[in-house]
SEFITI-76193 format. One record per residue: residue number from 0; x, y, z negated of N, C-alpha, C, O in turn. Coordinates in steps of 0.2 Angstrom, whole numbers, plus 5000, padded with zeros to 4 digits. Atoms other than C-alpha are relative to their C-alpha. Layout:
N
NUM, X, Y, Z, X, Y, Z, X, Y, Z, X, Y, Z
...
This chain:
254
0, 5005, 4999, 4994, 6550, 5192, 4206, 4996, 5007, 5000, 4993, 5010, 4995
1, 5004, 4993, 4999, 6543, 5208, 4214, 4992, 5000, 4999, 4989, 4995, 5000
2, 5006, 5000, 5001, 6526, 5214, 4209, 4996, 5004, 5006, 4990, 5005, 5006
3, 5002, 4996, 4994, 6525, 5223, 4226, 4995, 4995, 5004, 4997, 4989, 5004
4, 5002, 5004, 4996, 6512, 5216, 4238, 5003, 4998, 5006, 5006, 5002, 5010
5, 4995, 5002, 4994, 6521, 5205, 4251, 4996, 5002, 5006, 4990, 5000, 5007
6, 5003, 4999, 4993, 6517, 5211, 4268, 5005, 5001, 5005, 5011, 5003, 5004
7, 4996, 4998, 4993, 6523, 5213, 4286, 4997, 5004, 5004, 4992, 5003, 5007
8, 5002, 4996, 4995, 6522, 5227, 4297, 5004, 4999, 5006, 5010, 5001, 5005
9, 4996, 5001, 4995, 6528, 5223, 4315, 5000, 5006, 5004, 4994, 5009, 5006
10, 5000, 4992, 4997, 6534, 5240, 4323, 5003, 5000, 5007, 5009, 4997, 5008
11, 4997, 4998, 4994, 6537, 5245, 4340, 5004, 5007, 5000, 5002, 5012, 4999
12, 4995, 4994, 5001, 6553, 5256, 4341, 5001, 5004, 5007, 5004, 5009, 5007
13, 5001, 4996, 4994, 6549, 5261, 4359, 5006, 4998, 5004, 5010, 4993, 5003
14, 4996, 5003, 4995, 6561, 5260, 4374, 5008, 5001, 4999, 5012, 4997, 5001
15, 4993, 4999, 5001, 6578, 5267, 4368, 5001, 5007, 4997, 5005, 5008, 4993
16, 4999, 4992, 5003, 6577, 5287, 4366, 4998, 5000, 4993, 4992, 4998, 4992
17, 5003, 4999, 5007, 6575, 5290, 4348, 4995, 5003, 4999, 4991, 5002, 4994
18, 5005, 4996, 5001, 6562, 5302, 4350, 4993, 4997, 5003, 4987, 4999, 5001
19, 5006, 5003, 4997, 6550, 5290, 4360, 4998, 4994, 4995, 4998, 4988, 4996
20, 5003, 5004, 5005, 6543, 5282, 4344, 4996, 5004, 4996, 4996, 5010, 4994
21, 5006, 4997, 5002, 6527, 5285, 4336, 5000, 5002, 4992, 5005, 5000, 4989
22, 4999, 4997, 5007, 6524, 5295, 4319, 4997, 4994, 4996, 4999, 4994, 4990
23, 5002, 5005, 5004, 6515, 5279, 4313, 5006, 4995, 4998, 5007, 4993, 4993
24, 4995, 5004, 5001, 6530, 5269, 4316, 5006, 5002, 4995, 5009, 4998, 4992
25, 4995, 4997, 5005, 6542, 5282, 4307, 4997, 4999, 4992, 5001, 4998, 4988
26, 5003, 5001, 5007, 6530, 5281, 4292, 5001, 4992, 4997, 5003, 4991, 4991
27, 4998, 5007, 5002, 6532, 5262, 4292, 5006, 4999, 4998, 5007, 4996, 4993
28, 4993, 5002, 5002, 6550, 5262, 4292, 5001, 5003, 4994, 5004, 5000, 4989
29, 4998, 4996, 5006, 6551, 5276, 4278, 4997, 4996, 4994, 5000, 4997, 4988
30, 5003, 5003, 5006, 6539, 5264, 4267, 5003, 4993, 5000, 5001, 4989, 4995
31, 4997, 5007, 5001, 6549, 5248, 4270, 5005, 4998, 4994, 5009, 5003, 4993
32, 4995, 5002, 5004, 6558, 5239, 4257, 5006, 4996, 5003, 5011, 4995, 5001
33, 4994, 5003, 4995, 6567, 5228, 4270, 4998, 5001, 5007, 4992, 5002, 5009
34, 5001, 5000, 4993, 6570, 5230, 4288, 5003, 4996, 5004, 5009, 4996, 5005
35, 4997, 5004, 4996, 6573, 5217, 4300, 4999, 5002, 5008, 4994, 5003, 5011
36, 5000, 4996, 4993, 6579, 5225, 4317, 5004, 4996, 5006, 5009, 4993, 5005
37, 4998, 5003, 4994, 6583, 5219, 4334, 5006, 5004, 5003, 5008, 5010, 5000
38, 4995, 4997, 4996, 6597, 5223, 4346, 4999, 5006, 5003, 5003, 5011, 5003
39, 5002, 4996, 4996, 6588, 5234, 4357, 4997, 5006, 4997, 4996, 5011, 5001
40, 5002, 4993, 5003, 6583, 5247, 4345, 5005, 5005, 5000, 5010, 5003, 4999
41, 4994, 4994, 5000, 6591, 5264, 4344, 5002, 5000, 4992, 4997, 5001, 4987
42, 4998, 5000, 5007, 6601, 5263, 4328, 4999, 5006, 4995, 4998, 5005, 4989
43, 5002, 4994, 5003, 6597, 5281, 4324, 4993, 5000, 4996, 4992, 5004, 4992
44, 5007, 5000, 5004, 6579, 5276, 4319, 5001, 4997, 4993, 4997, 4998, 4989
45, 5000, 5003, 5008, 6586, 5267, 4303, 5001, 5005, 4995, 5001, 5004, 4989
46, 4998, 4995, 5004, 6591, 5284, 4297, 4993, 5002, 4995, 4993, 5003, 4989
47, 5007, 4999, 5003, 6571, 5285, 4293, 4999, 4996, 4993, 4995, 4997, 4989
48, 5002, 5006, 5005, 6573, 5270, 4281, 5003, 5003, 4993, 5007, 5007, 4992
49, 4998, 4998, 5006, 6574, 5273, 4262, 5007, 4998, 4998, 5009, 4993, 5001
50, 4994, 5003, 5001, 6591, 5272, 4254, 5000, 4994, 4996, 5006, 4992, 4996
51, 5000, 5006, 5003, 6585, 5258, 4244, 4998, 4994, 5004, 4998, 4988, 5001
52, 5001, 5005, 4995, 6580, 5248, 4259, 5005, 4995, 5002, 5011, 4997, 5003
53, 4995, 5005, 4998, 6588, 5232, 4263, 5000, 4999, 5008, 4995, 4997, 5010
54, 5000, 4999, 4992, 6593, 5233, 4282, 5004, 4993, 5002, 5010, 4991, 5000
55, 4997, 5007, 4996, 6596, 5216, 4292, 4999, 4999, 5007, 4994, 4999, 5010
56, 5000, 5001, 4993, 6601, 5214, 4309, 4999, 4993, 5002, 5002, 4988, 5000
57, 5003, 5007, 4999, 6592, 5199, 4316, 5001, 4999, 5009, 4998, 4994, 5011
58, 5001, 5000, 4993, 6595, 5203, 4335, 5005, 4995, 5004, 5008, 4991, 5001
59, 4996, 5004, 4996, 6603, 5194, 4349, 5003, 5005, 5007, 5000, 5010, 5009
60, 4997, 4996, 4993, 6614, 5200, 4365, 5004, 4994, 5003, 5008, 4990, 5000
61, 4998, 5005, 4995, 6618, 5188, 4380, 5001, 4994, 4996, 5006, 4990, 4996
62, 5001, 5006, 5002, 6612, 5173, 4371, 5003, 4999, 4994, 5003, 4993, 4991
63, 4998, 4999, 5007, 6621, 5177, 4354, 4996, 5002, 4995, 4994, 5007, 4994
64, 5005, 4998, 5006, 6609, 5175, 4340, 5003, 5002, 4993, 5007, 4998, 4991
65, 4998, 4999, 5007, 6611, 5183, 4323, 4997, 4995, 4996, 5000, 4993, 4991
66, 5004, 5005, 5004, 6597, 5172, 4317, 4996, 4997, 5006, 4994, 5000, 5011
67, 5005, 5004, 4996, 6587, 5159, 4326, 4992, 5002, 4998, 4991, 5004, 4992
68, 5006, 4997, 5002, 6568, 5163, 4327, 4996, 4997, 4994, 4992, 5000, 4990
69, 5003, 5003, 5006, 6563, 5150, 4314, 5003, 5003, 4994, 5000, 5004, 4989
70, 4997, 4997, 5007, 6576, 5157, 4302, 4997, 5008, 4999, 4997, 5010, 4993
71, 5003, 4993, 5000, 6568, 5176, 4306, 4994, 4998, 4996, 4993, 5002, 4991
72, 5006, 5001, 5003, 6551, 5169, 4301, 5001, 4998, 4993, 4999, 5001, 4988
73, 5000, 5000, 5007, 6557, 5162, 4286, 5003, 5005, 4995, 5001, 5006, 4990
74, 4997, 4994, 5003, 6567, 5177, 4281, 4994, 5005, 4998, 4993, 5008, 4993
75, 5007, 4995, 5002, 6551, 5188, 4282, 4997, 4998, 4994, 4995, 5002, 4990
76, 5004, 5002, 5006, 6542, 5178, 4270, 5004, 5000, 4994, 5002, 5002, 4988
77, 4996, 5000, 5006, 6556, 5176, 4258, 5001, 5007, 4997, 5001, 5008, 4991
78, 4999, 4993, 5002, 6560, 5195, 4258, 4993, 5004, 4998, 4993, 5008, 4994
79, 5006, 4996, 5002, 6542, 5200, 4257, 4997, 4998, 4993, 4993, 5001, 4990
80, 5002, 5003, 5007, 6539, 5189, 4242, 5005, 5002, 4995, 5004, 5002, 4989
81, 4996, 4997, 5005, 6555, 5196, 4234, 4999, 5007, 4999, 5000, 5010, 4994
82, 4999, 4993, 5000, 6554, 5214, 4238, 4993, 5004, 5002, 4992, 5010, 5001
83, 5006, 4997, 4999, 6536, 5218, 4245, 5000, 5001, 5008, 4999, 4997, 5012
84, 5001, 4998, 4994, 6535, 5228, 4261, 5006, 4998, 5006, 5011, 5002, 5006
85, 4994, 5001, 4995, 6545, 5220, 4276, 4998, 5003, 5007, 4993, 5002, 5009
86, 5001, 4998, 4994, 6546, 5229, 4293, 5004, 4997, 5006, 5010, 4998, 5006
87, 4997, 5004, 4995, 6550, 5219, 4308, 5001, 5006, 5006, 4996, 5007, 5010
88, 4999, 4994, 4994, 6557, 5233, 4321, 5003, 4997, 5006, 5009, 4995, 5006
89, 4999, 5003, 4993, 6557, 5228, 4339, 5001, 5005, 5005, 4998, 5011, 5004
90, 5000, 4995, 4994, 6562, 5237, 4355, 4994, 4999, 5003, 4990, 4994, 5003
91, 5006, 4999, 4996, 6548, 5243, 4365, 4994, 4999, 4997, 4993, 5003, 4992
92, 5005, 5002, 5003, 6532, 5236, 4361, 5000, 4992, 4997, 5001, 4988, 5001
93, 5000, 5007, 5002, 6531, 5220, 4350, 4996, 4995, 5002, 4996, 4990, 5000
94, 5003, 5005, 4996, 6518, 5212, 4359, 5001, 5000, 5007, 4996, 4997, 5010
95, 4997, 5001, 4993, 6526, 5213, 4376, 5006, 4997, 5000, 5011, 5000, 5001
96, 4994, 5005, 5000, 6538, 5199, 4376, 5004, 5001, 4994, 5010, 5000, 4995
97, 4997, 4997, 5005, 6543, 5204, 4359, 5000, 4994, 4994, 5004, 4994, 4990
98, 5001, 5007, 5004, 6537, 5187, 4350, 4997, 5003, 4993, 4998, 4999, 4988
99, 5003, 4997, 5006, 6528, 5199, 4337, 4994, 4996, 4997, 4992, 4995, 4991
100, 5006, 5005, 5002, 6512, 5188, 4338, 5002, 4994, 4996, 4999, 4992, 4991
101, 4998, 5006, 5003, 6522, 5173, 4334, 5002, 5001, 4993, 5001, 4997, 4988
102, 4998, 4999, 5007, 6529, 5180, 4318, 4994, 5002, 4995, 4994, 4999, 4990
103, 5006, 4999, 5004, 6512, 5187, 4312, 4997, 4992, 4999, 4995, 4991, 4993
104, 5003, 5006, 5001, 6505, 5169, 4315, 5004, 4996, 4995, 5001, 4993, 4991
105, 4996, 5003, 5006, 6519, 5162, 4304, 4998, 5002, 4993, 4997, 4999, 4989
106, 5000, 4997, 5008, 6518, 5173, 4289, 4993, 5000, 4998, 4993, 4999, 4992
107, 5007, 5000, 5002, 6499, 5173, 4289, 4999, 4993, 4995, 4995, 4994, 4991
108, 5000, 5006, 5003, 6501, 5155, 4283, 5002, 5000, 4992, 5000, 4996, 4988
109, 4998, 4999, 5007, 6509, 5161, 4266, 4998, 5006, 4998, 5001, 5009, 4993
110, 5004, 4995, 5004, 6496, 5174, 4262, 5003, 5008, 5001, 5001, 5012, 4998
111, 4998, 4994, 4999, 6505, 5189, 4268, 4995, 5005, 5004, 4992, 5003, 5009
112, 5004, 4996, 4996, 6496, 5204, 4273, 5004, 5003, 5007, 5010, 5004, 5007
113, 4995, 5000, 4994, 6500, 5208, 4291, 4997, 5007, 5004, 4991, 5009, 5003
114, 5002, 4994, 4997, 6500, 5225, 4301, 5004, 5001, 5007, 5010, 4998, 5008
115, 4996, 4999, 4994, 6505, 5230, 4319, 5000, 5007, 5001, 4995, 5010, 5001
116, 4998, 4993, 4997, 6512, 5247, 4325, 5002, 4999, 5007, 5007, 4996, 5008
117, 4999, 5001, 4993, 6511, 5247, 4344, 5006, 5005, 5001, 5006, 5010, 4998
118, 4995, 4996, 4998, 6526, 5255, 4353, 4999, 5001, 5007, 4995, 4999, 5010
119, 5000, 4999, 4992, 6530, 5262, 4370, 5004, 4995, 5004, 5010, 4994, 5003
120, 4997, 5006, 4998, 6533, 5248, 4380, 5006, 5003, 5006, 5005, 5007, 5010
121, 4994, 4998, 4996, 6550, 5250, 4391, 4997, 4998, 5007, 4999, 5001, 5012
122, 5003, 5002, 4993, 6540, 5241, 4406, 4998, 5006, 5004, 4999, 5007, 5010
123, 5004, 4994, 4998, 6530, 5258, 4408, 5005, 5007, 4999, 5006, 5011, 5004
124, 4996, 4994, 5002, 6542, 5271, 4400, 5007, 5000, 5004, 5008, 5006, 5007
125, 4994, 5000, 4996, 6558, 5267, 4409, 5000, 5002, 5006, 5005, 5006, 5009
126, 5000, 4998, 4994, 6553, 5268, 4426, 4997, 5007, 5000, 4999, 5011, 5005
127, 5004, 4994, 5000, 6542, 5284, 4422, 5006, 5005, 4998, 5006, 5011, 5001
128, 4995, 4996, 5000, 6558, 5292, 4415, 5004, 5002, 5006, 5007, 5007, 5006
129, 4997, 4999, 4992, 6566, 5290, 4433, 4995, 5003, 5005, 4997, 5003, 5011
130, 5004, 4997, 4996, 6551, 5298, 4440, 4997, 4994, 5005, 4994, 4996, 5010
131, 5004, 5006, 4997, 6544, 5281, 4446, 4994, 4998, 4997, 4994, 4995, 4992
132, 5007, 5003, 5002, 6525, 5279, 4443, 4998, 4993, 5002, 4998, 4991, 5008
133, 5001, 5007, 4998, 6520, 5261, 4442, 4993, 4999, 5004, 4993, 4994, 5007
134, 5007, 4999, 4996, 6502, 5266, 4451, 5000, 5007, 5002, 5002, 5011, 4998
135, 5001, 4995, 4997, 6499, 5279, 4463, 4995, 5000, 5006, 4996, 4997, 5011
136, 5005, 5001, 4995, 6484, 5282, 4474, 5003, 5000, 5007, 5006, 5004, 5010
137, 4997, 5001, 4993, 6487, 5276, 4491, 5006, 4997, 5001, 5009, 4996, 5006
138, 4994, 5004, 5000, 6503, 5268, 4486, 5000, 4994, 4996, 5002, 4988, 4999
139, 5001, 5007, 5004, 6500, 5255, 4472, 4994, 5000, 4996, 4993, 5005, 4992
140, 5006, 5001, 5005, 6484, 5249, 4464, 5001, 4997, 4994, 4996, 4998, 4989
141, 4999, 5003, 5006, 6491, 5239, 4451, 5006, 4998, 4999, 5010, 5000, 5003
142, 4994, 5002, 5002, 6506, 5232, 4443, 5000, 4993, 4996, 4995, 4991, 4992
143, 4999, 5005, 5004, 6513, 5216, 4436, 5006, 5001, 4996, 5011, 5004, 4998
144, 4994, 5000, 5005, 6524, 5215, 4421, 5003, 4992, 4998, 4999, 4989, 4995
145, 4998, 5007, 5000, 6534, 5198, 4421, 5007, 5000, 4996, 5011, 5004, 4997
146, 4994, 5002, 5002, 6548, 5191, 4411, 5003, 4995, 5004, 5000, 4990, 5006
147, 4998, 5005, 4993, 6560, 5183, 4424, 5001, 4993, 4996, 5000, 4988, 4999
148, 4997, 5007, 5003, 6567, 5169, 4412, 4995, 4997, 4995, 4992, 5001, 4991
149, 5005, 5003, 5004, 6555, 5156, 4404, 5004, 4997, 4994, 5010, 4997, 4994
150, 4997, 5004, 5005, 6559, 5146, 4388, 5005, 4995, 5002, 5010, 4994, 4999
151, 4995, 5006, 4998, 6567, 5133, 4398, 5006, 5003, 5005, 5009, 4999, 5008
152, 4994, 4996, 4996, 6579, 5147, 4407, 4999, 4999, 5007, 5004, 5000, 5011
153, 5002, 5000, 4993, 6570, 5144, 4423, 4996, 5007, 5003, 4993, 5009, 4999
154, 5003, 4995, 4997, 6564, 5158, 4435, 4992, 5000, 4999, 4989, 4995, 5000
155, 5007, 5001, 5002, 6546, 5162, 4429, 4996, 4999, 5007, 4997, 5002, 5012
156, 5004, 5002, 4994, 6533, 5154, 4442, 4995, 5006, 5002, 4992, 5006, 5007
157, 5005, 4994, 4999, 6523, 5171, 4441, 5005, 5005, 5005, 5002, 5010, 5009
158, 4996, 4995, 4996, 6538, 5180, 4451, 4998, 4998, 5008, 4996, 5002, 5012
159, 5003, 5001, 4994, 6533, 5171, 4467, 4993, 5002, 5002, 4991, 5003, 5008
160, 5007, 4997, 5000, 6515, 5175, 4464, 4999, 5007, 5001, 4995, 5010, 5005
161, 5000, 4993, 4999, 6519, 5193, 4462, 5003, 5002, 5006, 5000, 5006, 5009
162, 4997, 4999, 4994, 6530, 5193, 4477, 4995, 5000, 5006, 4996, 5004, 5011
163, 5005, 5000, 4994, 6514, 5189, 4488, 4995, 5005, 4999, 4991, 5006, 5003
164, 5005, 4996, 5002, 6505, 5203, 4480, 5002, 5007, 5003, 5008, 5008, 5005
165, 4998, 4993, 4997, 6504, 5222, 4486, 5002, 5004, 4994, 5003, 5010, 4994
166, 4999, 4996, 5007, 6507, 5227, 4467, 5007, 5002, 4999, 5011, 4999, 5002
167, 4994, 4999, 5002, 6521, 5235, 4460, 5002, 4994, 4995, 4998, 4992, 4991
168, 4998, 5006, 5004, 6532, 5222, 4451, 5005, 5002, 4995, 5010, 5004, 4998
169, 4995, 4999, 5005, 6541, 5225, 4435, 5002, 4994, 4996, 4998, 4991, 4993
170, 4998, 5006, 5002, 6553, 5212, 4429, 5005, 5001, 4994, 5010, 5005, 4995
171, 4996, 5000, 5005, 6560, 5211, 4412, 5005, 4995, 4999, 5004, 4989, 5002
172, 4995, 5006, 5002, 6575, 5201, 4406, 5001, 4996, 5007, 5000, 4990, 5007
173, 5000, 5003, 4994, 6579, 5198, 4425, 5007, 5000, 5003, 5008, 4998, 5009
174, 4994, 5000, 4996, 6597, 5202, 4428, 5004, 4994, 5001, 5009, 4994, 5006
175, 4996, 5006, 4998, 6604, 5185, 4427, 4996, 4996, 5005, 4999, 4991, 5007
176, 5004, 5003, 4995, 6590, 5180, 4439, 5000, 5004, 5006, 4997, 5002, 5010
177, 5000, 4995, 4995, 6593, 5194, 4451, 5000, 4997, 5007, 4996, 4998, 5011
178, 4998, 5004, 4992, 6600, 5183, 4466, 4993, 4996, 5002, 4991, 4996, 5007
179, 5006, 5003, 4999, 6584, 5172, 4464, 4995, 5004, 5001, 4991, 5002, 5006
180, 5005, 4995, 4999, 6572, 5186, 4463, 5001, 5003, 5007, 4995, 5003, 5010
181, 4999, 4998, 4994, 6580, 5193, 4479, 4997, 4995, 5005, 4993, 4997, 5009
182, 5003, 5004, 4995, 6577, 5177, 4488, 4993, 4999, 5001, 4990, 4998, 5006
183, 5008, 5000, 5001, 6559, 5176, 4482, 4997, 5005, 5005, 4993, 5003, 5009
184, 5003, 4995, 4997, 6555, 5192, 4489, 5002, 5001, 5008, 4998, 5004, 5012
185, 4998, 5001, 4993, 6565, 5190, 4505, 4996, 4995, 5003, 4994, 4996, 5009
186, 5004, 5005, 4997, 6556, 5174, 4508, 4992, 5002, 5002, 4989, 4999, 5006
187, 5007, 4996, 4998, 6539, 5185, 4508, 5001, 5005, 5006, 4996, 5009, 5007
188, 4999, 4995, 4995, 6547, 5196, 4521, 5000, 5007, 4997, 4998, 5012, 5000
189, 5000, 4992, 5003, 6550, 5211, 4509, 5007, 5002, 4999, 5009, 5005, 4994
190, 4993, 4998, 5001, 6568, 5213, 4511, 5001, 5008, 5001, 5006, 5011, 4999
191, 4999, 4993, 4999, 6565, 5231, 4515, 4996, 5004, 4995, 4995, 5010, 4995
192, 5003, 4997, 5005, 6555, 5234, 4500, 5003, 5003, 4995, 5008, 5000, 4992
193, 4996, 4996, 5005, 6561, 5248, 4488, 5001, 4997, 4994, 4996, 4993, 4992
194, 4998, 5003, 5007, 6569, 5242, 4472, 5005, 5004, 4996, 5010, 5007, 4999
195, 4996, 4996, 5005, 6576, 5250, 4457, 5002, 4995, 4994, 4998, 4991, 4992
196, 4998, 5003, 5006, 6586, 5243, 4443, 5003, 5006, 4995, 5007, 5010, 4997
197, 4998, 4995, 5005, 6588, 5254, 4427, 5003, 4996, 4994, 4999, 4993, 4990
198, 4997, 5003, 5005, 6600, 5249, 4414, 5000, 5005, 4993, 5002, 5011, 4993
199, 5001, 4996, 5006, 6598, 5255, 4396, 4996, 5006, 5001, 4997, 5011, 4998
200, 5006, 4994, 4999, 6583, 5266, 4401, 4998, 5003, 4994, 4998, 5001, 4988
201, 5001, 4993, 5004, 6580, 5283, 4392, 5005, 5001, 4995, 5005, 5004, 4990
202, 4995, 4998, 5006, 6595, 5282, 4382, 5006, 5004, 5005, 5006, 5005, 5011
203, 4995, 4995, 4997, 6611, 5294, 4386, 5005, 4996, 5005, 5008, 4999, 5009
204, 4995, 5004, 4995, 6621, 5279, 4394, 4996, 4997, 5005, 4998, 4991, 5007
205, 5004, 5004, 4994, 6607, 5275, 4407, 5003, 5000, 5006, 5007, 5005, 5009
206, 4997, 5000, 4994, 6613, 5269, 4423, 4994, 4997, 5005, 4990, 4993, 5002
207, 5005, 5001, 4995, 6602, 5267, 4439, 5003, 4998, 5007, 5008, 5000, 5009
208, 4999, 5002, 4993, 6603, 5258, 4456, 4993, 5001, 5004, 4988, 4998, 5002
209, 5007, 4999, 4995, 6590, 5263, 4470, 5002, 4997, 5006, 5007, 4999, 5009
210, 5000, 5003, 4994, 6589, 5253, 4485, 4995, 4995, 5003, 4989, 4996, 5000
211, 5005, 5005, 4997, 6579, 5239, 4494, 5002, 4993, 4997, 5006, 4991, 4993
212, 4998, 5007, 5002, 6578, 5221, 4491, 5005, 4996, 5002, 5008, 4992, 4999
213, 4994, 5002, 4996, 6591, 5217, 4504, 5006, 5003, 4998, 5012, 5001, 4999
214, 4994, 4996, 5001, 6603, 5230, 4497, 5002, 5000, 4993, 5007, 5003, 4991
215, 5000, 4998, 5007, 6601, 5230, 4478, 5006, 4996, 4996, 5009, 4998, 4991
216, 4994, 5004, 5003, 6614, 5216, 4474, 5006, 5003, 5001, 5011, 5003, 4997
217, 4993, 4997, 4999, 6628, 5225, 4482, 5000, 5008, 4995, 5005, 5010, 4993
218, 5000, 4994, 5004, 6622, 5242, 4473, 5002, 4998, 4993, 5006, 5002, 4990
219, 5000, 5001, 5007, 6621, 5233, 4456, 5008, 4998, 4999, 5011, 5000, 4994
220, 4993, 5001, 5001, 6639, 5227, 4459, 5005, 5006, 5000, 5010, 5007, 4997
221, 4996, 4994, 4999, 6646, 5244, 4465, 5000, 5004, 4993, 5005, 5008, 4991
222, 5001, 4996, 5005, 6638, 5252, 4450, 5001, 4997, 4993, 5000, 5000, 4988
223, 4998, 5004, 5007, 6643, 5238, 4437, 4995, 5000, 4996, 4996, 5000, 4990
224, 5005, 5001, 5004, 6626, 5237, 4431, 4999, 4993, 4997, 5001, 4988, 5000
225, 5001, 5007, 5004, 6620, 5223, 4418, 4995, 5001, 4995, 4992, 5007, 4994
226, 5006, 5000, 5005, 6608, 5219, 4405, 5002, 5003, 4994, 5008, 5003, 4992
227, 5007, 5000, 4998, 6598, 5226, 4397, 4998, 5004, 5005, 5001, 5010, 5005
228, 5002, 4996, 4994, 6590, 5232, 4413, 4993, 4998, 5001, 4990, 4992, 5000
229, 5006, 5002, 4999, 6573, 5233, 4420, 5000, 5001, 5009, 5002, 5005, 5012
230, 5000, 5000, 4993, 6569, 5229, 4439, 4993, 5002, 5002, 4988, 4999, 4999
231, 5005, 4998, 4996, 6556, 5238, 4449, 5000, 4999, 5007, 5004, 5000, 5011
232, 5001, 5002, 4993, 6550, 5232, 4465, 4993, 5002, 5003, 4988, 5000, 5001
233, 5007, 4997, 4997, 6537, 5242, 4476, 5001, 5006, 5003, 5007, 5009, 5003
234, 4998, 4994, 4996, 6535, 5256, 4487, 4999, 5007, 4995, 5001, 5012, 4997
235, 5000, 4995, 5005, 6532, 5267, 4471, 5007, 5003, 4999, 5009, 5009, 4997
236, 4993, 4998, 5002, 6551, 5267, 4469, 5002, 5006, 5004, 5007, 5010, 5002
237, 4999, 4994, 4995, 6551, 5280, 4484, 4999, 5006, 4997, 5002, 5012, 4998
238, 5003, 4993, 5002, 6542, 5293, 4473, 5006, 5002, 4996, 5006, 5008, 4994
239, 4995, 4998, 5003, 6558, 5294, 4463, 5004, 5005, 5005, 5005, 5011, 5003
240, 4997, 4994, 4996, 6567, 5302, 4478, 4996, 5006, 5003, 4999, 5011, 5004
241, 5004, 4994, 4999, 6553, 5313, 4482, 5001, 5005, 4994, 5001, 5011, 4995
242, 4999, 4996, 5005, 6554, 5320, 4465, 5007, 5003, 4999, 5008, 5009, 4998
243, 4993, 4997, 5000, 6573, 5322, 4466, 5001, 5006, 5005, 5004, 5011, 5004
244, 4999, 4996, 4995, 6570, 5332, 4482, 4997, 5007, 4997, 5000, 5012, 4998
245, 5004, 4995, 5003, 6557, 5343, 4473, 5004, 5004, 4995, 5004, 5010, 4994
246, 4996, 4997, 5005, 6569, 5346, 4458, 5006, 5003, 5003, 5008, 5008, 5000
247, 4995, 4996, 4998, 6583, 5351, 4469, 4998, 5006, 5003, 5001, 5011, 5003
248, 5002, 4993, 4997, 6572, 5363, 4479, 4999, 5005, 4995, 5001, 5011, 4997
249, 5002, 4995, 5006, 6567, 5371, 4462, 5006, 5003, 4998, 5006, 5009, 4997
250, 4994, 4998, 5003, 6585, 5372, 4457, 5003, 5005, 5004, 5006, 5010, 5002
251, 4997, 4995, 4995, 6590, 5381, 4473, 4997, 5007, 4999, 5000, 5012, 4998
252, 5004, 4994, 5000, 6576, 5394, 4471, 5002, 5004, 4994, 5001, 5010, 4994
253, 4998, 4996, 5006, 6582, 5398, 4454, 5007, 5003, 5000, 5009, 5006, 4995
């Protein structure tokens, strides 16, 4: 049995670009005895781990689970008691649809020390990388961040509420519900509202479709976009085109 203090640090790995991670997160990875990491993290971040650290993939892709959540919870406790410091490495920020709070609640029952290292959430960073500000004076005063799919695999009831607002709407995990989302916004007479879909945001293989609520499904099919992707709906999407024009103008001058 290890004499090291059993503890869990839930760490946000950022949106995808390996440089978009905090120094505190890197220090946590370096000090870990065990790292349980998800599918959406950049694998290059694992290079910060000690050579003695045990690395365990616990992610999921398209409904295929390496471990169920209950198993992950139990594994954290088991490894922490065996080896000491467990880092749970999650994409984006662990408290934004990352189930980080659930894991902390579970392991505290077993006396583990718990810590959190926030991450840069993809909900904000991915649009920003494309020149899309979620808020801008005289354009958008607020924004919603919604997970499209509930635990019961139904479209979140917050999507229709968001569609009634004037806010920017950011939808995560929504590609399998895209047609339903389009119908909801069309029902609110927002078929001409700008809409962006960004796949693999901030990564080298990033793909983007920019259109409107009425055209986005055709563009997604043409560009063969798929999950993981972020959906952004609102007038702020137009800002990307403005920035593109500015960049092109600067390039011509150079």
